[in-house]
Structures are given as C-alpha cells and as structure tokens.
N, C-alpha and C positions, 0 to 999 in steps of 0.2 A: 414518752420521754426516752425510755431504755431502748425503745425500738429505733428511735431517731439516732441515739448514740451508737448503737451498732451499725446502722447504715453508714454513718460518717466514718467510722472506724474501717469498714469494709471498703468504701470509696477510696480512702487514703492509702489502703495497703495494695490496692489493684495495680498501681504503676509500679511499685517495688517487686511484686510478684512476676509482672510481665517481664521485667529487666532481667531478673534471674534465670527465666526460662529462656530468653534470647542468648543469654551469656552460656548456658550450658550447652545449647545446640552447636555454638560456634566452635570452631577448632582451636581457639586461641588468638594471640596476635599475629599480625601479618608475618610472613617469613623473611620479607626483605623490604627496607625502607631506603629510598634513594634521596639524597638531597642535591639539588643541581643550583648553581648560580647561573642566570642567563644575563648576557651582555647585549645592548643595543636592540635589535628586533628579532631576536632569537625567540623561538616558541618552545613551550614545555613539551617534552616527549611523552608519549603514551607509555603506560606500564607494559612489561613484557607479558606478565601472566597475571591471573587474579590475585594471587597471593603477595604481590608487589604494590607499593605505595610510592608515588613520585612526588616530592615536595619541591616546588620551584620559587625562587626569589629573584627579583630584578636587582642586579648589582651595579648598574650604571651604563656608560657609554662604551667603555673598554677596559679590559682586564689590565691594560698597560698604563692607563691615565691615572694621575693623582686626582682624588675626588675635588670638585670645586670648593668645597668648604676648607681645603687645606692649601690651595693654591694661593700664591702671592701674599703671604702672610708677613707683614714687616716686622723685623727683629726689634725688640726694645730692651734688649740686654746690655750689659757694660761694653763687650767687645764692639758692638755695632754703633757706638756712640762716636759721634764726630769728634775730631781732635780740637776744633775750635770750641765745642760745648765743654769739653774736659778743661781746656785753658780757661774758660769762663769761671767754671767751679773753682779752678785753683786760685785765680785772682779774687775771687769773692772771699775765699776762706783767708787767704793771706791779708787782705785789706781791712781786716776787722781793727776798729779803733780809729780809723783815718777818717777825715771828713767825707761826707755823704755816704755813709757805710750802714748806718741804722743799726748801731750797736751801742752796748750800754758799757763797752770797755773803751777807756781812751777819751780824748778830748774831741768833740766834734762829731762825735758817731752818731748822735741822734739826728743829725739834719738830713739824713738820706731816706728816712722811713717812708716818706709819701712817693718819692721817686722809685723806691723799691716795690711798693704796692701797686704803682702803675705798671711798672715793667712785668710783675707777676700776673696782673689782671690780663695784659696785652699777650703774654705767652700762653695763659690759659685759652684765650680767645683763638689763637692761631692752633694750637694742638686741637681743640674741638672741631675746628674747621677741617683740618687734615683728616681726623678720624672719619669725620662725616662725610668725607669725599672718598675714603676707602670702603665704605659699606656698599656691597653690591645691591 
C-alpha cells in the first residue's frame, strides 16, 4: 500500500520536474514580439530571427472601411424623429379630455380607448416589419 502511494506521488511529480528543467535551460522570454493586423488576402510575415515571435490577426477587408456591423445603422434618437411624428405627439398631448382621446380627464375622454389600442397595435406591427427588413 505504501509502495503504491509512493509510486503515485512520483508519477504526479514527474511532469512538474520536467517543466522546471526546461525552464532553466531556456534563456527566458523571447526578445521581441510583433503584433500585425492583416487586411484582405495579406499573409503573415515570417520572424526575422529565432528570438522573435510574430502574432497576426485578420482585421477585415480594408483598413479604410467601416466594419459591416457599424454600417447603415438607423438613428432612433430625438433629432432624427420626423416632424410629422413630433406633431402627432403634440396633438396627442394637447387633446386630453376631448372626445375619442381615451383619457380619464374631461367629458367624452373614454370613447377613444379602443381606437388608440388598434392604432398602437398597427404601429407596433409596422415597427417590427421595418426592423426585420433591416437585419442583414
């Protein structure tokens, strides 16, 4: 039993001992590391000497092009909103309490709730179709 335990310990320690021997014979880390971005069909250059490491990565089609994931992004902020939509919002806010407005304020405000829900549903449907058409 003790012999098996000693054998297992020796087998586990062998890789660690081999690693320390390899590290002591090496001169340390490489003297020079080059990182290179490749565009299009460029190939990775060979190291100039054995103490040099060349790391290459593919950066896309051209260094002067905007990456595809950033091209043609529609703006959804306030300045890019159309004036007709801005006026619809103003009219909606100012018409509270009038008939067909779906408001608890004023007389006749409750009559437009169904119409407002249908308009919201239709606008959501149009927005989903527009977003689905923009996905590449």
